[in-house]
N, C-alpha and C positions, 0 to 999 in steps of 0.2 A: 430403567429406574424411574419411579414416579417422582414428580416434582415435590410432593410432600416429604418424600424420603430425604431429599436434599435439604429442605428447610429444617427437618428435625435433626440434621447433623449426623446421619449415618456415616460410618467410617468408610471412605471410598476416595478414589481420585477426584470425583466430582466435588466432594466436600472439602478437599484440599484447595480446589479452585475457588469455591465459595469463600473459604476462610481467607485466602490470599486477597481476593477482590475486596472483601470488607476491610481487611487490615490495611490495604494500600489506598483507601479513600482519603481525600483531603476533606477536612472539616473546618468550620469557622474558628474553632478553638485549637485546632492542631492540624499540621500537615503530615502526610505520610513520612515515615522515617527516611532520612537522608543525612548526608554528612553535614549539611548546613553551611558549607563554605566551599570555595574552589581550591582544591589541593593541586596547585599548578605543577608541583614537583612530580606528580604521578599522572599527569594528563596523558591519555592514550594516544599513540600514533594513529592517525586516521587512515593509514594505508597498510594493509597486510601484504607482505611479499613472502615468497618461498625461495630462500637462498639456495642456489644450485639447480633450480628448474630452468629449462630452456625458455627464453623469452621470444615470443613471436609478435613483432610489431605490426599493428594494424594501420594501414594508411588512413590518414584523416580524410573523411569524405569532403569533397569540394562543397563550399557554401553555395546557397542559391537554389536549392531543390525547390521546384515550383509546386509540388504537391500541396493542394489546399488543405487547411486544417480540417474542414468539414468532411473531407473525403476519407478521413480515418474511420469515420462511423459508417461508411458505405463501402465496406471492404470488398464486396463483389466487383466494384468498379476499379480496383487497383490490381492489375495483373501480377501474379506471383513472380518474384524475381528469383532466378536460380541461386542456389547456395554457392558462394564464392568468397574469396578474401574480402572483396569490396562489400558484399551484402552483409557478411558477418560483422564487418567494421561498422557499417551504418546501424545495424541492429544494436550493438553495444553503445554506439555513440548516442542514440536516442534513449536507451534504457537506463544506463548506469554510469555514463561518463561524466567527467568534469564539464561544466558549462562556462565557468569564469573563475577568476580569482578576485577577491576583494582585498583592499589594502587601506590601512589608516596608519600613518607614521611608518614605523618599521615593522608593524605587524601585518601579516598576510595570511589569508586562509582561502581554501577552495570552496566553490559551490558545485552541486552535482545535479544531473537530470532527475534523480530520485531524491526528493526532499527528506530531511531527517530531523527528529527532535533535537533541538540544540545544536544542529549541524554536526552531530557526533558520529553519524554513519556507522551503525553497528552491522549493517547488512553487507554480506559478501556474496559475489556471484560466481557461479561455475558453469561450464558448458561441457557436454559430452557430444563431440562432433565426429562425423565420419571423416574419412580422408578427403581433404579439400586442398586443391592446388595452392601452393605458396603458404599454406598453414601447416599441413602435416601429411606425410605419405601414408600414414595409417590413422585409424580412428584413435581418439585420445580424450583424456580428461584434462580440462584446462581451468585455471583460475583467472578471472578477469582482473587486471591491474589498472584501475581507472586513471591513476596519475600518469602512467605511460601510454594509456590507451593501447594495451597489449594483452596477449594471452600467455600465461605461464603454463607450460606443459607439465602436468603433474604425473601422468602415466599414459603410456601407449597401450592400446587395446588391439589384439589381433582380430582378424576377420571373423573368427568363430564367436568370440565374446561379443563383438559388435552386433552380429546377427542375432545372438541370444537376447540382446537388449532391445533392439528396434526392428527386428525382422518382420514383425506383424504390422508395422507402420509403413506409410507410403515412402517411396524413395525420396531422399533429400530431407527426411525428418531428422531432428536432433533434440536433445534434452538440455534444459537449463535448470540448475538448482540454486536455491538461496539458503544462506545460513545466517546466524546472528552471533555477534560477539557481545555477550551480555555486559561484560565489563565496561565497554565503551559508554554505555548509558548509565550504568550503576555508578561510575566515577562521579557523575554530577547529580543524578536523580535518585540514588539509593534504591529502596525496595520497589518503587513504582516503575523501575527501569524495564521490567519484563513487559509491561503494558506498551511502553514506547517502542521497544524492539519490534513488537508485533505490528504496531501501527506502520513502522517503517517497512516491514515485509509486505504489508498491503499496498503501500505506495509503490514499492518496487515491482510487485506483481502486476499492478495496473500499468506501470511503465514498460514492462516487458510486453504486455498485450498491445499497448499503443505502438511500440517500436515494430512489432510483428505486423500490425495493420499497415504501417507505412510501406512495408515490403510486399504486401499482398499475401502474407502468411497467416495461418490460423494458429491459435494457441489454446491449450486446455490444461488445467490443473489436474495432475494425477493424484487425486486425494486419497486413493486407496493404498499408496505406498507407505510403508512404515518408516518411522524416523531412523530405526537401526539400519534398514536397507539403504535409505538415502545417505546416511552417514558413511556406509561402506562405499557406495557408488562415488561419493565425492572425496573419499580419502580422509574424512574427518575423524574416523575411529582409530587412526594410526597414532598411538601414543608416542612412538619414536620420532614422528615428524613434528610433534608439538612439545617436545621436552623443554620445560621451563617457560613456555609461552602460553598465552591465553587460548583456551579451547573455543571451538565454534559449535553452536547448537544447530543441527540440521533442521531446516524449516519446511521447505516444499520443493516439489519437482514439477516442471511443466514440460509437455510435449509440444513441439513446434513443427508444423508441416507446411509445405509449400502450396498445397491445394486444400481440398475438403478434408475435414477431420473424420477419421474412420469411425464408423458406428460402434465398433467393438473396442474403442479406447478403454484401457484399464482392464480389459477382460483377461489378459495374460499377466499374472503378477510379475513384476520385476524382481530379480533375485540379486542378493548381495554377491560380491565377487568371491570366487574360490581362490585358492592359493595360485600363485604364478604371475600376478600382475606386478610389474616392476614400477615402483614409485620413485620420484625424485623431488628434492626440495625440502628445506626445513623452514617452518613458519617463524617469522620474526617475533621478538618480544615487543609488546605494545607499550608496556609500562615497566619501569624498573622495580616497582613494588606496588602492592594494592592497598595497603593500609586496612581500612575497615572492610570486613567481609559481609555479604548479604545472603546468608544461607537460604532465606525464604525464596529467593529467585531460583536456586537450584531445586528446591522442593516443588515449586509450581511447574518448572520446566519438566521435571520427571513425571509429574502427574498428568501433563498434557501431551506426552509423547504418544504418537499413533502406533498401533499395531497394524499388520496387514488387514485390510477390510474390504468389504464389497463397496464398489463405487456408489455414491449417492445418485439417485435418479428421481427427479421430481417433475410434476406436471405444471407446465406454464401456459396451458391452453386458455386460462382465464385472464391473462395479461393483455394489455392494450396492443394494438398494432402501431407501427411507426406513424401512419397517417393520423391515428387518434391522438398520438403524443405531440406531433408537430404540425398538424394540418398539412399545408404544403411542405413536402420534404425540404429540409435545409440544404441548399445547394450553392450557398455563397457565404462569404465571411471576410473578416479583415486580414487574417494572417495565413501564412503558409504553415504547414505542419512543423517544418523546421524552426520557424520563428516562435511558434507557440511552445514547442517542447524545450528548445535550448534557451529561449528567452524567459522561461518561467522563473519567477523569483518569489520569495516569501516577503510580504510587506512587514516592516518592523513597526510601523505606525500607520493609522488611517487619519484622513484629514477632517472627518466629522462633518463633511458638507456634500460630498459627491453622492448623487443618486443614480440609480440605474433604471432603464426602461422596463416596463412589464414584459416586453417581448424577450429581452435578454434574461430576465428573471425566470420566465417560464421555460426558456430553452435550456438553461442550466439544469433545472430540475427534471425536465424531460429526459436529459442525458443519463439520469440516474435510475431510470425505470427500465427493467428488462422488457422485451417485447415477447409476444406469444410465439413469434417465429424463431426466437432465440438467435437472432442475427445481430442484435445490438451489442456493440463493442463498448466496454470490456466485459460485459456481463455474460457473454457467451463462453468466457474462460472458466467460469465456476459453475458447478452443477446444482447448488442449492438455491431455493427461493430466497428472496431478500429477508434478512434478519435484522437489518439496521433501518430505522425510520428516523425522520428528522423533526425535531422540535425547533421551530424557527422564531428568532427575535427579529422582526422586520422593522427597520428604522426609516429607510429612504428608498422606496421603490415607487416610481411614478405611477399614479393611479391606484395605488393600494394604500389602505389606511394602515398606519403603524399598529403593531400589536403582536400577539402570539399567534403563530400558525403551526400547522403540522403537515408534513408530506408523508403519506403512508405508502411505502414502496411495494407492498404486497396487498392486492385488493381484498384478500381473504382476512386481513387483519384490521380492517376499518372498524367493524363492529366491536371487535375485542378491545381496540384502543379507546373507543368511546366509553366502554365500561371501566377501563383501567384509569383513564385520565379524569380530572375533576369534573364533577357534575355541573359546575357553573359555566362550562364552555359551550359555545353556541354551535360549533361544527357547521359553519356556513361555507358552502362551496364557493371558491373564489370566482367572481364573475369574469367571464370572457377567457378563462384559461382553457387550454385544449381539453377536449372531452375525456381523453385518456389519462389526464394528469390528476392524481388524487390529492389535491392541495386544498386545505381547509383553513379558514379563519377560526381561531378559538376564542380570542378576546381582543377587542380594540384597546389601544392605549399606548402611551410612550413607555417602552420597555428598555430604554437605553441603560438606565441605572441598574435595572435588574440583570441585564446581560453582563454588565461590568462586574457586578457583585458576585454572581455565581461563577464567573471566569477568573477567580482569584484576584478580583479588583483590577483587572487589566483593561485599560481604557480602549484598547483596540477592539474589544467585543462590542462596545457601544458606539464607536466612531465610524464603523463601516456602514455600508448600505444595509447589511443584515449580518447576523451571526446565527449560529445554530448549535444544537446539541444532538449528537447521534445516539439515539435511544435503541438499545438492543433488546430483542426478544430473548432474554438471557437464560432463565431457568428452563424454559421449554427447549431451548437449543441443547443445553447440557443433558436434559432428560432424553431427548430424541437421538442425539449423536454421540454423547459421551463427553468426557472431560477434555479430550483433544480439541473439540470444536471451540473451546474458549479462544484458542489462537485464531480460528477462522473468523470469529466475530470481529476481532481487531483487524484482521486482513481485509474484511469487507468494508470496515470503517475507513481504512487507509485507501482502499480503492475509490470510495466515494470522495475522499479528500483529493485524490490525484485528479479526478475528473473536474472537480470544482476549481482546482488550480488552473487547469488548462482553459476551462470555460471563462474564468476571470481574465486570463490573458487575451482570449479572443474578443472579450467585451471591452478591452482597453483599460481594465482596472487590475487589481491584485487581490490575492487571498493569502491567508495564513492559518496553519493548523494550530490549535490551542490544546496542549496536553494538560495544563494546570486548570482545574475547575473543582468546585466543591460539589462532590458527587450527590449527596442527599439533598442539599438545597436546590440543585438542578431538578431533581425529581419532584420536589415540592412545587417548583415553579410551574410544572405542567400537571400538577394534581396527582402525581403518581405516589401512592403509598405502599404498593406491593414491591417486595424485593425481586419479583420475577422479571421486572423491567429495569434496566440499568443504563446510565449514560456511559458511552465508551470513547467519545472523542468530541472535541468542539472545533468550530471553524468560524472564520470571519472573512467577509468579502467586501471590498469597497475601494475608495480612492486612496492610493498610497501617499505617504509623505516620505520623500527621498532624503537620505542623510548626506548632506553636502560634504561631509568630511571624508567620505569613502571614495576611493578610486576603483574603477573596474578594469581588470587586465584580462588578456586572452586566456582561454582555458589551457591551451598548449603552446609552448614557446616555439613549436615548429609549424604553427598555423600558416605563417607567411611563406613557408617553403613548399607548401602543397599546391 
């Protein structure tokens, strides 16, 4: 489909997406439709459980793992760990587990390794594992229960079915799936909730890749698997198991291998289960009632579901090398991987004074660029060239003038963005930045007030060292890959955000994702008049202001027993 067809409103799944995106924009004169207040009586349970499913407790990994944070990005230097109860436990601990509880007065709430809009956590994780000692005697489908750090066995798979699923993959491979509970976000955010669910899937996808890297494992998104097949594989299409409870939307499936990724990944389509798989467990109800319905979320979910498709294969030969991005490869840092991953927090406010070094600034953004070797984590997990580029509001970076900047994550899009953005911009290459880092100054000046204004008036966007808008190559993506790629754009934005979170931790500061921004004023700030490019997520990085009223408690009450 041509981009002109989308703009003219031809009836199709793509135009359902375009209509949804326009409808759910925030504007100065109105916000996207939402309830407008917090209906505490219907607040969703943040934890899904399956009553009647066998629970396999995972031993909490011992603290103090010395693996340096920087080594996550040099996966060839981490020997692959065999698949076992302990390695599965560490994988989920780093990817989807609780990291702490916060408490003020009598109110207590958990934090997780995978961040979430409003801490509402719509993302659920599933694993299809082979027989593993102390987990199960046969292959099985499991749901990960983060509060218990445990696996709920939903279905056992005989050897024949398991071979049909992963027989073409290396020994020790397994599959992980993610789903979304739209209601958890819609409860607070109304119609814009679908966007936020997809952000969270992207954060979780990066979290999975990062956890795999810590174990020396490889991970690849199986983007050719249809939503209906994935729903069958995870047991999400079983109405009898969700009677009266909130359904889950199948999102994505990844393959994890202990060694090199097979070149033929995705060449053999995964098939939905045939009759004969015995399931166990009934999904719990998350809210006693739902009140206002948001049917537009179901419409865009339907329009963006994937059919079985040929895997995306693109050429990365024109991308920079690791040496061009970092100069001397980064082989030192402040933190261990464990401290960066489990210590990650979202800042609730920035101090308005902390600056960061140019070296830290450059390293953060170099981490966001795929290399031509396709070795850079987490970008080796997804097959498409970058579709998300960064419009930057730089406030306090040592040696850089404040102003508007842009990071173009695909070298082939530099000239296109020059034409798309305002003609008044200078497009001056940032002095002394690594040669492979496509970072440009657009316009000098104090842009703190502008950053705050377009981020729904939130001071945090102007009080950090910098904030940014993730600008998507939107219409061309829909035209090239179809309506389902709308989700992928948010996933990529979430992955960018997850790396920025960890890079901020490594630099001794903090970051926060910003989902509330005025869409079209953001575009205007960067001179974008075309609807073909759209902002998909905001972020801010800087010195945090801690809330002294909050107490921090351990993630698991059995930590001291391990």
